[in-house]
N, C-alpha and C positions, 0 to 999 in steps of 0.2 A: 757302054760307059757305066762305071760304078757311081751311083748316087748316094749310097751309104757304104762306108768301109769302116767297120767297128772291130777292133782287135783287142782282145784280152781286157775286157771290162771287169773291174772289181768295184763293188760298192760295200762299204763296211761301216760299222758304228765307230764312235770315237775310241772305244776300248778294243777295237780290232776284230769284232765279230763280223764274219763275212755273210752278206745277204745276197750278193751276186758274185759269182766266183769264176772268172775267166771266160766270159761270153764273147764269141766272135760272130758277127753278122755282116753279110755282104748282100746288097740289093742292087741290081742293075736297072737301067731305065726301062720302063715298060713292064717291070716284074712286080709281082705281089708276093710278099713273104708273110706267112702266118707264124706268130710266136704263141705257142699253145702250152697250157699247163693249168694246174689247179690254183685256187686262190692261195696267195702267200708264196708262190714259187719264184717270184722276182720279176714277173713280166712288166708290171707298171714301173717298177724301179729302173728297169733297163730302158724303158721309153723316156723316163725323166732324165736319166743320165745322158742319153744321146741328144737330148735337147738342152743340156747344160742347166738343168733345173734341180739337181740334187743339192740340198742345203744342209748346213750343220744342224744337228750333230752327226749327220752322215757325211761320208767322204767317198767320192767317185774318182777312180784312176783308170786310165787306158794307155795302151801302148800306141794306138793310133785311132783317131776319130776324124774322118773326112766326110763332109756332106756337100754334095754337088761340086766336088773338086776343091772345096775349101778345108784346109787343115784346121781343126778346132780343138786339138788336144790341150793346148796351152792358151786358148783364147780367153780374153777378159770379158766382163759383162757387157761392155759397149759393143764388142764384136758379136756377141751372142744376140743382143737386141736387134742388130742390123739383120742377122740371119733368120731369127725366128719370125714367122709370119710372112717372110719373103721367099727364102729357099726351102724352109722346112716348116710344117705346120702340124698342129695336134688337134685331133677331134676327141674331145673329152668324153668320158664314160657317162657322166651325169649332166645333161644339159640344164637341168633345173638349177643346180648350184654354179655351173660354169658361166651362165649368162647373167649379166648385170640386170637385176629386176627393175631398176628405175630408169633404164635406157631402152629406147625402141630398137628393134632389130636393125632398122636402116641406119640409125646413128652409130651403132656399133660397127657396122660394115664400112660406113664412110670414114670413121676414125681409123680403122685398120688399114684401109686403102691409102689414106692421106699420110699415114705414118711412114710408109715405105715408097710412096710415089709423089713426085712434085707435080701435082695437078690441082685444079680448083675443086672446091666442094661440090659444085654443080656437076663437073665431070665425074667426080668420085661417086656421087649419087646415081648417075646413069650407070656406072659400072656395078654399083651395088645392086641395082635392079636386075642387071644382066645375071649376076651371080645367083640371085633368088630364083630367076627363071631356070637357070641351069639345074637347080636341085628340085624343081617342081613346085616352087612357091610362086605366088602372084605378087605384082607390084604393091598392092594394098597391104601385104604382110609387112612391108618395111616400116609401116607406122604402128605396128602392134608391139605391145610389151610381151616379154616371154610368157608371163602367166596366162595370157589370153590365147596362147597356142596350145594345141594338143601335143602329147609327147612325141609323136612322129614328126610334127611340124617343127618342134623345137630342135629335134635332132637334125632335120634338114637345114635349119637356120645355122646350127653349129657347123655343118659341113660347108655351107656357103661362106661362113667366116673363115674357115680353114683354107678355102679355095680363093679367097678374095684377091690375093696377089699372085695367083698361079704358081704355087710352090713346086719345086722339083721333087721333094720328098714329102709324103703325107703319112702321118702316124695316127692310126685310129685305135684308141684304147677302149675295148669292149663297146663298140658304137651301137650295138643293137640290144644291149641289156635293158630289161623292163619294157620292151616293145613287143606287141603281139606279133604272131607269125607273119601275117600279111605285110605289116609295116617293116619288119625285119628284112623280108625279102626285097622290098622296095629300096631300103637303105643300102643293102648289099649290092643291088644292081647299080645304084648310083656310084658307089665306091669302085665297082669294077669298071664302069665307064670312065670315071675320072682318073683311074690309075693307068690307062693305056699309054699315055705319053709322059708319065712320071713314075716314080717308085712308091710302093705302098708297103708299110709295115702294119699288119693287122694283129692286134693283141686280143686274144680270146681264150676262154676256158673250154670252148666248144669246137671239137674237131669237125662237126657237121657244118658249122659256119665257115671254118677255114676251108673246107672242101669246096664250098660254093664259089670261093673268091680267089684262092691263092694258087700260085704256080709251084711254090716250095713251102715246106713246113719245117719249123724247128720246134722240137718238143723240149720244154724246160721243166726241170724238177729240182727243187731245193737249191735254186740259184745257178744250176749248171745245165747246159744243153746236153741232152742224152741221145738224141737222134735228129738228124737233119738231112733232108733230101727232097726230091720232087714229090709234090702232093700225090700224084698217081702212084708212085712207089710206096710211100708210107701208108696210104689208105688201102692199097691192095695187098701188100706183103710187108707189114711192119715187122721189124726184127727185134726192137727193144721191148721187153715185157711191159713196160709202162705205157708205151704207145699202143700196144695191143689192148691193155686194160682201158685206156681212154676210148678206144674205138668200141669196146664192148659196152660203154655207157651210152652210145648213140643209138636211139631207137631205130629199128630196121623195119620199114614198112613193106619190104618184099618178103618178109618171113612171118608166117602165121603165129600169133600169140608171142611175138618177140618181147622179151623182158630184159631191160638193161641189167648187166651184171655189175654190182658194186665192187670197188676196189677194197680189199680187206684192210683193216687198220685205219690209221689217220696219218696225214702227211706230217712230217716233222715241222716243228716251229721254225720260222725264219731265223737263220743263224745258229740253230741247234747243231752241236758238234757230234757227228756220227762217224765212227771209224769205217773207212772203206767206202763202198757204194751206199749212199744214204737211202736208196730204194730197196736194199736187200731185206729190210725189216718187213716189207709188204710183198716181196717178190716170191712167186712159187718156184723159181729156178735158181734161187740163191744157194751158193755153196761156200765152202771155206775160203775159196779164192776171192770172193766178194768182200772179204775183210780188207783187201787191198783196193785202192781207188783206181778205177779204170780211166784211161785217157780217151779223148775223142779221136778216133782213128778212121781213116778212109781216104777218099780222093776229093776232087773239086765238086763232084756231083752228089756224093753221099758220105756221111760220117755217122759213127755210132760209138757210144761209150758203154760197153757191156762185155762182161767176161763170158756170159752164156746166152748169146742171142738166139732168138727163134730161128727156125729153118736151118740150123746147123747140124 
């Protein structure tokens, strides 16, 4: 069953500058999809759009947006509020700013549960403690304020809030940023466990993180998907030069004196107008044909937008 069906997403400024340009994403139940790209590529905007959170002066338009079987393309804010937190939930990147500093973790959880379920506060409190245990926190953490918790604990609390009402679709936006390697791994293991019976969209700039968690990976550059397929295929035999370049940035511990290879140049500014393929200015395989914009071509299992892919 498709728990996310997003077709032809466009996000633009009020004067028509495109920031996300024709993104399609489909995630089935039990599947984890990684949306990977550099900062400014449109990853977080894509997440906000599929949660109905894009606000003026930006404008989001889709051909189709269905979440857990509910068509949301033309939904009003009342419908979105019923859906968010119940059928779909977001794990924010920065738990420090996302959590209300004057509310305890337990009160935030109880409020989230009571908003979507007709139960007493006592029962909601019991469920809140269950959610904390699910993410490796203890019942006494329910009475703590966010600033009293470590970064890893705050991120676990964020995950507990997202899971409070057992959503079908979980969106995690850079959930391990600013955490040390050990805590990162713990959070990734929690996300992998919790995504088994639901769908997960993981947003990250790190292909290494995506490889730990995701069944499929979509590579985003300058607002457009450049390559999408199984994680095993993209990580072992990437065909788009940008995917290859991202892989070369991941440290390799199986190779002596491995040094990540930087991508030459700088990514274009969001919305910058570039003729043809916008990666051609940094691509070692660029030709005159790249002055024309490639379309995303392939089948249900794999697609690529490139005139001169690797391994051809």
